[in-house]
Backbone as JSON, one array per atom type, in Angstrom:
{
  "sequence": "MTDHTTSNVVDIFTGKPMKTREEERFIRLAPELDGLEMLYSNRSSGDDLYSLKILCWGLKKSGEVVGLVPWLNKLVACPAIQDPLDGHFEGYYDPGIEEIFFEPPIHKVVELETAAEYYEYDGYAADEIMQEVPDTIGTHAVLMDDEKQNLILSEVVSWRLYGDGTLRGTLIDHDRVHNTPVLPGDACLYTTDEAGDFRYFFQHSIANKIKQEDPEALAAIAALVESG",
  "N": [[0.65, -1.14, -0.03], [1.05, 2.25, -0.78], [2.14, 4.74, 1.0], [0.68, 7.86, 1.65], [0.98, 11.24, 1.68], [0.46, 14.33, 3.59], [2.95, 15.67, 2.36], [2.97, 16.12, 0.18], [0.56, 16.74, -1.17], [-1.49, 19.43, -2.37], [-2.91, 22.76, -1.55], [-4.98, 24.22, -3.7], [-5.63, 26.43, -4.0], [-2.92, 28.73, -3.49], [-1.53, 27.01, -4.34], [0.76, 25.73, -2.64], [2.12, 23.42, -0.26], [0.2, 21.74, 1.99], [0.13, 21.28, 4.96], [0.09, 19.3, 7.37], [-1.98, 18.37, 9.98], [-0.84, 18.03, 12.53], [1.47, 20.29, 12.65], [-0.28, 22.51, 12.67], [-1.4, 22.62, 15.16], [-1.72, 23.86, 18.72], [0.11, 24.8, 20.43], [1.48, 26.71, 22.56], [0.37, 28.85, 24.54], [-0.4, 33.61, 24.07], [-1.49, 36.14, 26.55], [-3.68, 38.42, 25.13], [-3.19, 41.69, 26.01], [-3.28, 44.12, 24.87], [-5.77, 45.63, 23.94], [-5.69, 45.32, 20.98], [-6.48, 44.44, 17.97], [-9.45, 42.31, 16.24], [-10.12, 42.65, 12.35], [-12.9, 42.44, 10.3], [-15.01, 41.57, 7.78], [-18.07, 40.94, 5.83], [-20.97, 39.63, 4.03], [-22.86, 41.12, 3.27], [-22.05, 43.62, 4.15], [-20.67, 45.35, 2.98], [-18.72, 48.45, 1.59], [-17.53, 48.61, 4.5], [-15.94, 47.83, 7.48], [-16.35, 45.19, 10.27], [-14.86, 45.16, 14.16], [-13.64, 42.89, 16.48], [-12.25, 42.03, 19.16], [-9.76, 40.41, 19.85], [-8.35, 38.17, 21.88], [-6.43, 36.12, 22.24], [-2.72, 34.83, 21.51], [-1.19, 32.95, 19.17], [0.83, 29.9, 19.15], [1.25, 27.91, 16.58], [2.32, 24.92, 16.59], [4.12, 24.26, 13.0], [5.69, 26.94, 14.49], [3.62, 29.25, 13.58], [2.75, 31.96, 14.34], [-1.17, 33.46, 15.56], [-3.71, 35.4, 16.17], [-6.23, 34.61, 18.0], [-9.82, 33.95, 18.34], [-12.94, 34.47, 19.9], [-15.35, 32.65, 18.55], [-18.42, 32.12, 16.51], [-19.08, 29.21, 17.29], [-16.57, 28.02, 18.67], [-13.38, 28.72, 19.38], [-10.94, 30.33, 16.91], [-8.34, 30.87, 14.72], [-7.59, 33.69, 13.74], [-7.08, 34.25, 11.02], [-7.75, 32.07, 9.04], [-10.45, 32.28, 9.5], [-12.75, 32.8, 6.93], [-15.26, 33.27, 5.02], [-17.23, 34.21, 3.35], [-20.24, 35.26, 4.1], [-20.43, 34.35, 7.25], [-18.29, 35.44, 7.7], [-14.65, 37.4, 6.8], [-12.2, 37.22, 7.5], [-9.98, 40.27, 7.36], [-7.37, 41.9, 8.8], [-5.73, 42.82, 11.18], [-6.13, 44.84, 13.97], [-4.87, 48.17, 15.23], [-6.95, 50.16, 18.15], [-5.39, 51.5, 19.05], [-3.82, 53.33, 17.45], [-4.8, 53.7, 15.49], [-4.25, 52.14, 12.99], [-4.24, 49.42, 10.47], [-2.71, 46.74, 10.53], [-0.31, 43.27, 9.32], [0.83, 41.01, 10.53], [1.32, 39.36, 13.22], [2.48, 41.04, 16.13], [5.48, 41.63, 16.6], [6.33, 41.48, 19.27], [4.81, 39.69, 19.98], [5.57, 37.47, 18.71], [7.84, 37.08, 20.07], [7.45, 36.5, 22.67], [6.3, 34.25, 22.36], [7.93, 32.05, 21.42], [9.65, 31.89, 22.99], [9.01, 31.46, 25.57], [7.58, 28.89, 24.82], [10.43, 27.68, 23.71], [11.24, 27.58, 26.46], [10.05, 25.79, 28.65], [9.63, 23.3, 27.04], [8.12, 21.95, 26.93], [5.89, 19.33, 25.24], [2.92, 18.4, 25.32], [0.51, 15.17, 24.44], [-2.14, 14.48, 24.68], [-5.39, 14.37, 24.93], [-6.48, 15.1, 27.61], [-5.28, 16.55, 28.7], [-4.32, 19.48, 30.96], [-2.22, 21.86, 29.13], [-2.03, 24.94, 29.34], [-4.01, 27.46, 31.16], [-5.83, 30.98, 30.22], [-7.3, 33.28, 31.13], [-9.53, 34.57, 30.63], [-10.15, 37.48, 29.08], [-11.4, 39.32, 27.39], [-14.67, 39.96, 27.97], [-16.2, 37.5, 27.6], [-18.8, 35.61, 26.32], [-20.73, 33.07, 27.06], [-23.51, 30.91, 24.91], [-26.58, 29.55, 26.06], [-28.82, 26.91, 26.67], [-32.27, 26.5, 28.01], [-32.73, 23.28, 29.88], [-35.65, 23.09, 29.53], [-35.21, 23.54, 26.25], [-36.34, 26.56, 25.94], [-35.72, 28.35, 26.71], [-32.56, 30.69, 26.54], [-29.79, 31.04, 27.92], [-27.18, 33.16, 30.23], [-23.33, 33.07, 30.2], [-20.48, 34.17, 31.45], [-17.22, 33.44, 30.62], [-14.84, 32.31, 31.4], [-12.34, 31.35, 31.72], [-9.88, 29.87, 29.12], [-8.59, 27.16, 28.32], [-5.79, 24.84, 26.84], [-5.31, 21.89, 25.4], [-3.52, 18.48, 25.14], [-3.16, 17.9, 22.3], [-3.8, 20.08, 21.67], [-6.7, 21.23, 21.61], [-8.58, 22.78, 22.03], [-10.05, 25.73, 24.31], [-13.39, 26.86, 25.97], [-14.29, 27.54, 29.15], [-17.19, 27.59, 31.24], [-18.72, 28.4, 34.7], [-19.34, 26.27, 37.1], [-22.29, 26.48, 39.49], [-22.58, 25.19, 41.23], [-20.47, 24.06, 42.76], [-19.39, 25.51, 43.36], [-16.7, 26.9, 46.02], [-14.76, 29.21, 46.79], [-14.27, 32.7, 45.83], [-13.48, 35.15, 44.41], [-13.81, 33.62, 41.41], [-11.51, 31.57, 39.59], [-8.86, 31.1, 37.12], [-8.68, 27.64, 36.33], [-9.41, 26.56, 38.72], [-11.51, 24.26, 40.42], [-14.6, 24.43, 40.11], [-14.84, 24.73, 37.21], [-16.71, 24.32, 34.5], [-15.83, 22.58, 30.91], [-17.06, 24.11, 27.98], [-17.76, 21.91, 26.09], [-19.09, 20.21, 27.25], [-20.88, 20.97, 28.01], [-24.14, 20.0, 26.67], [-25.87, 21.56, 26.12], [-24.72, 24.36, 24.8], [-24.33, 26.08, 22.35], [-23.2, 29.32, 21.57], [-20.53, 31.58, 21.08], [-19.92, 34.84, 22.54], [-18.47, 38.31, 22.82], [-18.6, 41.0, 25.1], [-19.62, 43.26, 24.43], [-22.24, 42.39, 22.95], [-23.36, 39.93, 24.53], [-24.19, 41.86, 26.45], [-26.26, 43.73, 24.81], [-28.03, 41.8, 24.68], [-28.0, 41.36, 27.55], [-29.89, 43.38, 27.87], [-31.72, 42.9, 26.22], [-32.23, 44.11, 23.41], [-33.78, 44.23, 20.69], [-32.58, 43.81, 17.99], [-29.98, 42.6, 18.76], [-31.37, 39.98, 20.24], [-33.48, 39.23, 18.5], [-31.25, 38.66, 15.67], [-29.46, 36.46, 17.76], [-31.61, 34.19, 17.98], [-31.81, 33.58, 15.24], [-29.49, 32.6, 14.61], [-29.59, 29.91, 16.53], [-31.51, 28.76, 15.92], [-30.22, 28.52, 13.28], [-28.37, 26.68, 14.4]],
  "CA": [[-0.13, -0.1, 0.1], [1.39, 3.5, -0.74], [1.56, 5.6, 2.13], [0.69, 9.05, 0.58], [1.48, 12.11, 3.45], [0.43, 15.69, 3.26], [3.8, 16.59, 2.04], [2.38, 15.66, -1.7], [-0.54, 18.13, -0.9], [-1.15, 21.24, -2.41], [-3.15, 24.01, -1.9], [-4.92, 24.4, -5.38], [-5.57, 28.27, -4.18], [-1.83, 29.04, -3.06], [0.13, 26.31, -4.75], [2.25, 25.65, -1.34], [2.15, 21.9, 0.08], [-0.81, 21.3, 2.53], [0.11, 22.24, 6.3], [-0.09, 18.48, 8.57], [-2.76, 18.45, 11.43], [1.05, 18.26, 14.01], [2.11, 21.44, 12.35], [-1.41, 23.21, 12.62], [-1.57, 22.33, 16.84], [-1.19, 24.94, 18.94], [1.77, 24.38, 21.81], [1.59, 27.81, 23.13], [-0.73, 30.58, 24.39], [-0.37, 34.39, 25.3], [-3.23, 36.78, 26.4], [-3.81, 39.62, 24.56], [-3.17, 42.95, 26.76], [-3.31, 45.73, 24.57], [-6.5, 45.62, 23.48], [-5.45, 44.62, 20.29], [-8.56, 43.44, 17.51], [-9.55, 41.57, 14.4], [-10.92, 42.79, 11.57], [-13.38, 41.02, 9.82], [-16.06, 42.48, 6.47], [-19.4, 39.71, 5.75], [-21.79, 39.93, 2.61], [-24.17, 42.32, 3.26], [-20.44, 44.99, 5.16], [-20.75, 46.36, 1.89], [-16.79, 48.51, 2.17], [-17.44, 48.61, 6.03], [-15.11, 46.61, 8.55], [-16.82, 45.51, 11.32], [-14.16, 44.44, 14.19], [-13.3, 41.93, 17.61], [-10.56, 42.08, 20.16], [-8.19, 39.48, 20.2], [-8.42, 36.99, 23.03], [-5.02, 35.44, 22.78], [-1.66, 34.63, 20.35], [-1.65, 31.27, 19.92], [1.55, 29.47, 18.62], [1.27, 26.47, 16.52], [3.68, 23.78, 15.81], [5.3, 24.64, 12.77], [5.85, 27.92, 14.32], [3.42, 30.28, 12.56], [1.95, 32.38, 15.21], [-1.93, 34.0, 14.49], [-3.98, 36.11, 16.57], [-7.6, 34.27, 18.02], [-10.32, 34.82, 18.99], [-13.74, 33.24, 19.85], [-16.28, 32.63, 16.94], [-19.79, 31.26, 16.71], [-18.59, 27.93, 18.53], [-15.02, 28.01, 18.85], [-12.11, 29.7, 19.64], [-10.66, 30.66, 16.27], [-7.16, 31.85, 14.3], [-8.46, 35.1, 12.98], [-6.53, 34.27, 8.88], [-8.63, 30.96, 8.93], [-11.93, 33.32, 9.12], [-12.55, 33.1, 5.21], [-16.72, 32.53, 4.36], [-17.56, 35.73, 3.13], [-21.57, 35.12, 4.34], [-21.17, 34.86, 8.31], [-17.36, 36.51, 8.38], [-13.98, 37.31, 6.09], [-10.5, 38.32, 7.62], [-9.35, 42.33, 6.97], [-6.77, 42.43, 9.23], [-5.89, 42.85, 13.34], [-6.11, 46.35, 14.34], [-4.59, 48.79, 16.75], [-7.79, 51.35, 17.41], [-4.95, 52.92, 20.13], [-2.93, 54.62, 16.69], [-5.44, 52.99, 14.05], [-3.09, 51.53, 12.51], [-4.34, 47.71, 10.01], [-1.22, 45.59, 9.89], [-1.81, 41.79, 8.59], [1.9, 39.93, 10.67], [1.38, 39.15, 14.73], [2.98, 41.99, 17.11], [7.03, 40.9, 16.28], [6.69, 41.03, 20.54], [3.67, 38.26, 20.87], [6.07, 36.28, 18.37], [9.11, 36.35, 20.69], [7.04, 36.18, 23.3], [5.24, 33.18, 22.74], [8.89, 31.11, 21.49], [10.73, 31.69, 24.66], [7.81, 30.05, 26.81], [7.97, 27.83, 24.16], [11.63, 26.3, 24.62], [11.89, 27.61, 28.56], [8.79, 25.21, 29.28], [10.08, 22.47, 26.65], [7.28, 20.84, 27.17], [4.95, 19.24, 24.39], [1.83, 16.86, 25.61], [-0.16, 15.07, 23.08], [-2.97, 13.75, 25.41], [-6.42, 15.12, 24.31], [-7.38, 15.64, 28.93], [-3.97, 17.07, 29.59], [-4.44, 20.37, 30.35], [-0.96, 22.79, 28.31], [-2.42, 26.13, 29.59], [-5.13, 28.19, 31.25], [-5.45, 31.65, 29.89], [-8.02, 33.78, 31.29], [-10.48, 35.69, 29.29], [-10.26, 39.15, 28.64], [-12.1, 40.11, 26.17], [-16.03, 39.74, 28.54], [-16.58, 36.51, 26.11], [-20.5, 34.77, 27.07], [-21.62, 31.76, 26.58], [-24.98, 31.23, 25.47], [-26.65, 28.47, 26.69], [-30.03, 26.2, 26.0], [-32.35, 25.69, 29.56], [-33.64, 22.31, 30.06], [-36.53, 22.87, 28.36], [-35.13, 24.39, 25.38], [-37.07, 27.61, 25.52], [-35.11, 29.93, 26.8], [-31.44, 31.48, 26.79], [-28.6, 31.75, 29.34], [-25.47, 33.52, 29.09], [-22.69, 32.49, 31.31], [-19.8, 34.43, 31.24], [-16.26, 32.55, 30.31], [-13.67, 32.04, 32.85], [-10.89, 31.3, 31.09], [-9.86, 29.08, 27.93], [-8.07, 25.82, 28.46], [-5.21, 24.22, 25.78], [-4.86, 20.62, 26.02], [-2.33, 18.43, 24.5], [-3.75, 18.15, 21.29], [-3.52, 21.13, 20.64], [-7.48, 21.91, 21.16], [-9.17, 25.48, 22.85], [-11.8, 25.25, 24.75], [-13.44, 27.94, 26.91], [-14.51, 27.38, 30.7], [-18.0, 27.86, 32.35], [-18.87, 27.93, 36.06], [-20.42, 25.13, 38.22], [-22.54, 27.74, 40.38], [-23.35, 24.68, 42.75], [-19.77, 23.74, 43.1], [-18.3, 27.09, 43.9], [-16.26, 27.16, 47.09], [-14.3, 30.33, 46.68], [-15.05, 33.84, 44.99], [-13.71, 34.97, 42.88], [-13.55, 32.66, 41.0], [-10.15, 31.77, 39.06], [-8.64, 29.86, 36.26], [-7.83, 26.57, 37.29], [-10.69, 26.36, 39.62], [-12.78, 22.89, 40.4], [-15.65, 24.17, 39.19], [-14.97, 25.52, 36.23], [-15.78, 22.54, 33.17], [-16.0, 23.18, 29.48], [-17.92, 24.16, 27.35], [-18.03, 20.35, 25.2], [-19.52, 19.78, 27.89], [-22.46, 21.14, 27.68], [-25.35, 19.62, 25.8], [-27.34, 22.72, 25.52], [-24.08, 24.88, 24.35], [-24.73, 27.24, 21.64], [-22.47, 30.08, 20.86], [-20.03, 33.16, 22.06], [-20.55, 36.59, 22.21], [-18.44, 39.02, 23.79], [-19.86, 41.58, 26.02], [-21.27, 43.88, 23.83], [-23.17, 41.59, 22.52], [-23.94, 39.25, 25.31], [-25.16, 43.38, 27.28], [-27.44, 44.16, 24.71], [-29.06, 40.69, 25.06], [-28.69, 41.32, 28.56], [-30.71, 44.26, 28.16], [-33.19, 43.02, 25.98], [-32.1, 44.43, 22.46], [-34.46, 43.53, 20.18], [-32.11, 43.35, 17.36], [-29.92, 41.09, 19.5], [-32.45, 38.49, 20.59], [-33.46, 38.43, 16.57], [-29.72, 37.68, 15.32], [-29.8, 35.16, 18.45], [-32.51, 33.67, 17.11], [-32.07, 33.59, 14.49], [-28.8, 31.67, 14.94], [-30.3, 28.98, 17.68], [-32.69, 27.79, 14.82], [-30.15, 27.79, 11.84], [-28.14, 25.85, 14.32]],
  "C": [[0.99, 1.15, -0.04], [1.08, 4.36, 0.09], [1.69, 7.47, 0.82], [0.28, 10.08, 2.2], [1.29, 13.8, 2.68], [1.6, 17.15, 2.54], [3.69, 16.42, 0.21], [1.37, 16.28, -2.35], [-0.35, 18.97, -1.38], [-2.23, 21.68, -2.17], [-3.48, 24.54, -3.43], [-5.79, 25.75, -5.18], [-4.28, 28.74, -4.28], [-0.55, 28.49, -3.92], [0.75, 25.57, -3.82], [1.54, 23.77, -0.71], [1.07, 22.16, 1.64], [-0.49, 20.75, 4.04], [-0.52, 20.34, 6.91], [-0.86, 19.14, 10.12], [-1.49, 18.52, 12.45], [0.48, 19.31, 13.81], [1.35, 22.2, 12.61], [-1.5, 23.66, 14.34], [-1.15, 23.21, 17.16], [-0.67, 24.19, 20.45], [1.38, 25.44, 22.22], [0.53, 29.16, 22.98], [0.24, 32.26, 24.75], [-0.68, 35.31, 25.63], [-2.78, 37.83, 25.42], [-4.41, 40.99, 25.49], [-3.46, 44.39, 26.36], [-3.82, 46.25, 23.8], [-6.77, 45.93, 21.92], [-7.09, 43.86, 19.04], [-8.21, 43.18, 15.83], [-9.96, 42.57, 13.62], [-11.29, 42.33, 10.22], [-14.43, 42.58, 8.45], [-17.16, 40.84, 6.76], [-19.74, 40.2, 4.29], [-22.04, 41.27, 2.33], [-22.99, 43.77, 4.03], [-20.82, 45.73, 4.01], [-19.28, 46.98, 2.53], [-17.1, 48.84, 3.43], [-17.09, 47.37, 6.88], [-16.09, 46.3, 9.99], [-14.99, 44.84, 12.36], [-14.22, 43.53, 16.13], [-11.7, 42.09, 18.46], [-10.43, 41.09, 20.49], [-8.55, 39.12, 21.3], [-6.66, 36.51, 23.61], [-3.97, 35.33, 21.62], [-1.35, 33.54, 20.34], [-0.34, 30.57, 19.12], [1.41, 28.09, 17.94], [2.83, 25.8, 16.36], [4.78, 24.17, 14.53], [5.41, 25.81, 12.69], [4.64, 29.31, 13.72], [2.77, 30.82, 13.97], [0.56, 33.19, 15.16], [-2.54, 34.45, 16.12], [-5.81, 34.93, 16.83], [-8.63, 34.83, 18.9], [-11.88, 33.96, 18.84], [-15.01, 33.54, 18.88], [-17.55, 32.02, 17.17], [-19.33, 30.45, 17.69], [-17.83, 27.86, 18.95], [-14.24, 28.68, 19.54], [-11.43, 29.37, 18.12], [-9.43, 31.06, 15.84], [-8.19, 32.93, 13.72], [-7.8, 34.34, 11.32], [-8.15, 32.91, 8.39], [-10.16, 32.18, 8.9], [-12.24, 33.74, 7.41], [-13.78, 32.63, 4.92], [-17.07, 34.09, 4.81], [-19.51, 36.22, 3.83], [-21.37, 35.08, 5.93], [-19.35, 35.3, 8.51], [-15.93, 36.44, 7.2], [-12.38, 38.42, 7.24], [-10.02, 39.16, 7.02], [-7.9, 42.58, 7.86], [-6.67, 41.86, 10.7], [-5.6, 44.57, 13.0], [-5.18, 47.12, 15.77], [-4.69, 50.37, 17.15], [-6.76, 52.23, 18.2], [-4.09, 54.07, 18.83], [-3.34, 54.48, 16.07], [-4.75, 52.45, 13.09], [-3.4, 49.87, 11.97], [-3.0, 47.2, 10.35], [-2.11, 43.56, 9.26], [-0.51, 40.41, 9.17], [1.45, 40.18, 12.04], [2.28, 40.29, 15.03], [4.95, 41.06, 17.28], [7.7, 39.93, 18.5], [6.04, 39.81, 21.3], [5.03, 37.43, 20.09], [7.13, 35.8, 19.27], [8.68, 36.2, 22.07], [6.79, 34.66, 23.99], [6.18, 31.44, 22.53], [9.87, 30.8, 22.33], [10.54, 31.12, 25.05], [7.85, 29.13, 26.18], [8.91, 26.74, 24.07], [12.12, 26.52, 25.71], [11.03, 26.52, 28.85], [9.4, 23.41, 28.21], [9.04, 21.85, 26.55], [6.51, 20.27, 25.42], [3.92, 17.94, 24.16], [0.97, 16.41, 23.92], [-1.71, 14.06, 23.61], [-3.64, 14.8, 25.55], [-6.66, 15.9, 26.04], [-6.18, 16.0, 28.73], [-3.83, 18.34, 29.06], [-3.41, 21.18, 30.44], [-0.95, 23.97, 28.97], [-3.29, 26.56, 29.98], [-4.7, 29.65, 31.46], [-6.54, 31.86, 30.94], [-8.44, 34.57, 30.77], [-10.74, 37.43, 30.07], [-11.05, 40.05, 28.07], [-13.96, 40.02, 26.86], [-16.52, 38.43, 27.6], [-18.24, 36.28, 26.88], [-20.56, 33.88, 26.42], [-23.28, 31.56, 26.26], [-25.26, 29.74, 25.08], [-28.58, 28.56, 26.79], [-30.67, 26.13, 27.61], [-32.29, 24.41, 28.95], [-34.65, 22.34, 29.24], [-36.57, 23.4, 27.08], [-36.09, 25.17, 25.31], [-36.54, 28.76, 26.56], [-33.35, 29.74, 26.64], [-30.93, 31.83, 27.63], [-27.42, 32.1, 29.02], [-25.16, 33.4, 30.36], [-21.47, 32.83, 30.58], [-18.42, 33.95, 31.7], [-15.4, 33.2, 30.69], [-12.44, 32.29, 32.17], [-11.17, 30.48, 29.71], [-8.3, 28.34, 28.38], [-7.05, 25.52, 26.73], [-4.71, 22.82, 26.09], [-4.15, 19.86, 25.01], [-2.2, 18.38, 23.2], [-4.21, 19.02, 20.62], [-5.35, 21.92, 20.02], [-7.62, 22.61, 21.98], [-10.5, 25.16, 23.23], [-11.41, 26.47, 26.01], [-14.19, 27.38, 28.27], [-15.34, 27.93, 31.45], [-17.69, 27.86, 34.06], [-20.07, 27.16, 36.24], [-21.17, 26.05, 39.08], [-22.86, 26.14, 41.51], [-22.08, 23.91, 43.4], [-18.98, 24.48, 43.16], [-18.04, 26.42, 45.32], [-15.88, 28.54, 47.64], [-15.03, 31.1, 45.72], [-13.68, 34.52, 44.93], [-13.73, 33.62, 42.37], [-12.22, 32.74, 39.76], [-9.81, 31.21, 37.68], [-8.06, 28.92, 37.08], [-9.12, 26.12, 38.69], [-11.09, 24.84, 39.44], [-14.09, 22.91, 40.11], [-16.16, 24.54, 38.18], [-15.6, 23.81, 35.43], [-15.73, 23.73, 31.82], [-16.99, 23.22, 28.89], [-18.06, 23.15, 26.45], [-17.85, 20.0, 26.17], [-20.34, 19.66, 28.64], [-23.08, 21.14, 27.0], [-26.14, 20.61, 25.25], [-25.96, 24.63, 25.07], [-24.25, 25.2, 23.11], [-23.69, 27.86, 21.02], [-21.71, 30.71, 21.84], [-20.56, 33.65, 21.58], [-19.17, 37.07, 23.49], [-19.07, 40.1, 23.86], [-19.84, 42.23, 25.66], [-22.12, 44.05, 23.8], [-24.12, 41.14, 23.46], [-25.02, 41.25, 26.39], [-26.53, 43.62, 26.38], [-28.46, 42.51, 24.54], [-29.49, 40.52, 26.12], [-30.47, 42.64, 28.95], [-31.83, 44.21, 26.89], [-33.51, 43.55, 24.52], [-32.98, 44.32, 21.63], [-33.78, 42.99, 18.28], [-31.41, 42.17, 18.05], [-30.66, 39.44, 19.77], [-32.93, 37.95, 19.11], [-32.61, 37.78, 16.26], [-29.61, 36.6, 15.89], [-30.68, 33.8, 18.14], [-32.68, 32.74, 16.06], [-30.49, 31.75, 14.15], [-28.9, 30.33, 15.67], [-31.17, 28.3, 16.67], [-31.57, 27.38, 14.09], [-29.16, 26.35, 12.27], [-28.64, 24.28, 14.6]]
}
């Protein structure tokens, strides 16, 4: 039987070899603490661009560094958002100096590479937590109640990087809270993939509109839930 490897497979759009799943695996995270954002467009935006706060920067096994944002129901690398309907990555943005750029900041690249070299630990176990970083952008998870009649908003406390490169947000199990405030790593936290009623992630601006029962926000949520 012939062994076909991904080195023989090329992207039909770029002509470059496709990366293996191993190369795409995240091995280190660095929180974004300076308010940098991702710019994106969609089919209905025309010439307008929208922005989302970047949660953190991730280092892949291949050495590539990318910004990461909560997008629909998972944490996604900014350049991977390429759906013209739901969203298309247009670059990174520094609102402090109103500058658009397309490569990750060099200080974050150095931070990630230095940390990865320092710890020199490369796990593979899917259930092994390699790193846990706090959510600093006010991400909320939207869940359905047990009767599937009402939406519930729950704040995301942290994001975990597992040995297989999986990224998961954590929520609070309020029945298991023994100490406050709840911090990353607390035993009362569980991941969104453990919540069968989890639907989507939203940043705090949208979450606040939902809490205030903004008609447009509620209609958008209803449409998403029905389509999901």
